LUMNU-182304 format. One record per residue: residue in three letters; x, y, z of N, C-alpha, C, CB in turn. Coordinates in Angstrom, 3 decimals. Glycine has a CB too. Layout:
<lumros>
LUMRO, Ala, X, Y, Z, X, Y, Z, X, Y, Z, X, Y, Z
...
</lumros>
This chain:
<lumros>
LUMRO, Met, -10.479, 6.309, 7.598, -11.920, 6.337, 7.330, -12.135, 6.858, 5.885, -12.682, 7.252, 8.393
LUMRO, Lys, -13.409, 6.526, 5.454, -13.795, 6.955, 4.037, -14.141, 8.305, 4.007, -14.936, 6.190, 3.465
LUMRO, Lys, -13.999, 8.979, 2.827, -14.440, 10.323, 2.554, -15.896, 10.227, 1.958, -13.420, 11.058, 1.555
LUMRO, Ile, -16.741, 11.229, 2.350, -18.057, 11.314, 1.841, -18.200, 12.721, 1.323, -19.119, 10.955, 2.904
LUMRO, Arg, -18.856, 12.830, 0.156, -19.191, 14.117, -0.455, -20.659, 14.330, -0.208, -18.849, 14.161, -1.996
LUMRO, Ile, -21.001, 15.476, 0.543, -22.491, 15.708, 0.754, -22.708, 17.038, 0.012, -22.956, 15.791, 2.400
LUMRO, Lys, -24.024, 17.090, -0.437, -24.476, 18.243, -1.245, -25.868, 18.586, -0.780, -24.452, 17.935, -2.800
LUMRO, Gln, -26.114, 19.816, -0.401, -27.473, 20.199, 0.042, -28.378, 20.441, -1.242, -27.406, 21.536, 0.978
LUMRO, Val, -29.365, 19.675, -1.402, -30.242, 19.814, -2.662, -31.634, 20.275, -2.248, -30.359, 18.410, -3.478
LUMRO, Arg, -31.970, 20.335, -0.971, -33.214, 21.036, -0.592, -32.970, 21.985, 0.540, -34.304, 20.047, -0.200
LUMRO, Ser, -33.835, 22.958, 0.596, -33.714, 24.074, 1.463, -34.024, 23.676, 2.874, -34.597, 25.179, 1.020
LUMRO, Gly, -33.403, 24.457, 3.871, -33.679, 24.220, 5.297, -34.784, 25.135, 5.800, -32.409, 24.428, 6.134
LUMRO, Ile, -35.261, 25.993, 4.887, -36.399, 26.867, 5.204, -37.551, 26.152, 5.577, -36.745, 27.714, 4.121
LUMRO, Gly, -38.213, 26.384, 6.733, -39.453, 25.747, 7.145, -39.180, 24.462, 7.810, -40.365, 25.534, 5.989
LUMRO, Arg, -37.931, 24.077, 8.052, -37.601, 22.903, 8.837, -37.433, 23.031, 10.243, -36.484, 22.359, 8.382
LUMRO, Pro, -37.502, 21.994, 11.092, -37.333, 22.166, 12.540, -35.928, 22.784, 12.846, -37.505, 20.772, 13.277
LUMRO, Ala, -35.754, 23.430, 13.903, -34.518, 24.011, 14.326, -33.407, 23.017, 14.475, -34.712, 24.713, 15.578
LUMRO, Thr, -33.737, 21.780, 14.924, -32.652, 20.701, 15.040, -32.082, 20.453, 13.652, -33.234, 19.305, 15.654
LUMRO, Gln, -32.893, 20.358, 12.721, -32.407, 20.015, 11.233, -31.609, 21.193, 10.761, -33.678, 19.741, 10.149
LUMRO, Lys, -31.971, 22.371, 10.983, -31.253, 23.606, 10.557, -29.847, 23.651, 11.272, -32.131, 24.930, 10.923
LUMRO, Arg, -29.783, 23.321, 12.507, -28.521, 23.238, 13.235, -27.654, 22.134, 12.731, -28.766, 23.049, 14.689
LUMRO, Thr, -28.229, 21.003, 12.325, -27.417, 19.909, 11.799, -26.875, 20.228, 10.538, -28.150, 18.683, 11.685
LUMRO, Leu, -27.560, 20.952, 9.679, -27.007, 21.340, 8.329, -25.891, 22.293, 8.634, -28.115, 22.022, 7.344
LUMRO, Glu, -26.013, 23.236, 9.611, -24.996, 24.170, 9.940, -23.831, 23.388, 10.425, -25.461, 25.187, 10.963
LUMRO, Ala, -23.960, 22.501, 11.328, -22.873, 21.682, 11.814, -22.091, 20.859, 10.777, -23.406, 20.784, 12.800
LUMRO, Leu, -22.796, 20.494, 9.724, -22.152, 19.755, 8.618, -21.401, 20.692, 7.716, -23.183, 18.974, 7.802
LUMRO, Gly, -21.561, 22.057, 7.931, -20.916, 23.049, 7.152, -21.615, 23.420, 5.880, -19.606, 22.618, 6.854
LUMRO, Leu, -22.925, 23.091, 5.759, -23.603, 23.419, 4.557, -24.434, 24.754, 4.834, -24.527, 22.192, 4.094
LUMRO, Arg, -24.305, 25.699, 4.073, -24.826, 27.013, 4.319, -26.010, 27.377, 3.402, -23.728, 28.011, 4.158
LUMRO, Lys, -25.929, 26.955, 2.112, -27.027, 27.218, 1.177, -27.239, 26.163, 0.190, -26.811, 28.452, 0.472
LUMRO, Met, -28.157, 26.180, -0.689, -28.539, 25.231, -1.766, -27.256, 24.983, -2.542, -29.723, 25.802, -2.722
LUMRO, Asn, -27.112, 23.749, -2.970, -26.028, 23.251, -3.950, -24.627, 23.430, -3.291, -26.081, 24.087, -5.382
LUMRO, His, -24.510, 23.708, -2.019, -23.204, 23.808, -1.392, -22.724, 22.414, -1.171, -23.244, 24.612, -0.066
LUMRO, Glu, -21.440, 22.092, -1.466, -20.869, 20.649, -1.303, -19.821, 20.797, -0.279, -20.237, 19.991, -2.694
LUMRO, Arg, -19.563, 19.596, 0.335, -18.551, 19.431, 1.305, -18.010, 18.004, 1.292, -19.076, 19.796, 2.652
LUMRO, Val, -16.756, 17.844, 1.433, -16.239, 16.584, 1.536, -15.803, 16.348, 3.067, -15.072, 16.431, 0.518
LUMRO, Val, -16.258, 15.291, 3.584, -16.158, 15.057, 5.125, -15.736, 13.644, 5.336, -17.570, 15.321, 5.910
LUMRO, Glu, -15.162, 13.420, 6.491, -14.653, 12.105, 6.924, -16.033, 11.241, 7.348, -13.510, 12.300, 8.254
LUMRO, Gly, -15.959, 9.975, 7.155, -17.130, 9.179, 7.411, -17.125, 8.657, 8.825, -17.220, 8.043, 6.433
LUMRO, Ser, -16.958, 9.525, 9.842, -16.942, 9.099, 11.255, -18.393, 8.865, 11.751, -16.218, 10.183, 12.153
LUMRO, Pro, -18.560, 8.118, 12.734, -19.888, 7.786, 13.281, -20.732, 8.939, 13.634, -19.750, 6.971, 14.457
LUMRO, Gln, -20.113, 9.965, 14.081, -20.821, 11.271, 14.371, -21.366, 11.952, 13.121, -19.861, 12.253, 15.078
LUMRO, Ile, -20.512, 11.985, 12.092, -20.891, 12.619, 10.835, -22.042, 11.773, 10.222, -19.637, 12.728, 9.841
LUMRO, Leu, -21.945, 10.413, 10.166, -22.798, 9.578, 9.592, -24.259, 9.719, 10.324, -22.183, 8.175, 9.649
LUMRO, Gly, -24.248, 9.896, 11.629, -25.491, 10.164, 12.308, -26.154, 11.412, 11.992, -25.297, 10.132, 13.664
LUMRO, Met, -25.335, 12.470, 11.775, -25.872, 13.842, 11.349, -26.498, 13.649, 9.900, -24.632, 15.022, 11.329
LUMRO, Ile, -25.720, 12.990, 9.014, -26.247, 12.857, 7.681, -27.588, 12.141, 7.728, -25.261, 12.113, 6.784
LUMRO, Glu, -27.669, 11.091, 8.576, -28.928, 10.237, 8.657, -30.095, 11.174, 9.134, -28.731, 8.951, 9.713
LUMRO, Lys, -29.854, 12.199, 9.946, -30.996, 13.044, 10.384, -31.501, 13.938, 9.273, -30.596, 13.908, 11.580
LUMRO, Val, -30.730, 14.282, 8.386, -31.108, 15.174, 7.392, -30.972, 14.652, 5.915, -30.325, 16.367, 7.582
LUMRO, Lys, -31.006, 13.379, 5.788, -30.741, 12.701, 4.549, -31.688, 13.145, 3.457, -30.830, 11.225, 4.741
LUMRO, His, -33.096, 13.595, 3.840, -33.849, 13.949, 2.908, -33.588, 15.298, 2.249, -35.015, 13.852, 3.381
LUMRO, Leu, -32.616, 16.021, 2.845, -32.221, 17.378, 2.265, -30.883, 17.277, 1.548, -32.119, 18.491, 3.403
LUMRO, Leu, -30.265, 16.107, 1.543, -28.824, 15.970, 1.047, -28.797, 14.961, -0.080, -27.817, 15.499, 2.219
LUMRO, Glu, -27.744, 15.158, -0.809, -27.330, 14.147, -1.773, -25.940, 13.595, -1.309, -27.262, 14.764, -3.257
LUMRO, Val, -25.797, 12.302, -1.129, -24.640, 11.718, -0.542, -23.965, 10.840, -1.398, -24.938, 11.054, 0.615
LUMRO, Glu, -22.556, 10.960, -1.530, -21.803, 10.081, -2.445, -20.484, 9.780, -1.739, -21.567, 10.758, -3.891
LUMRO, Glu, -20.069, 8.398, -1.759, -18.926, 7.953, -1.211, -17.717, 8.170, -2.187, -19.115, 6.548, -0.831
LUMRO, Leu, -16.539, 8.579, -1.638, -15.489, 8.747, -2.563, -14.495, 7.653, -2.492, -14.847, 10.014, -2.360
</lumros>
């Protein structure tokens, strides 16, 4: 599977609880935190839910 770099560029403050939990499940804890994850269907679905808070780059 392909690797994807995700970076949180907007805050989770004031967002619905489901979006906050999705950020937490992706391993993003605070602003400008980056993670490299596998591009599985589950991860891609989570990224789609909070894409307005993230910057996504394929590696």
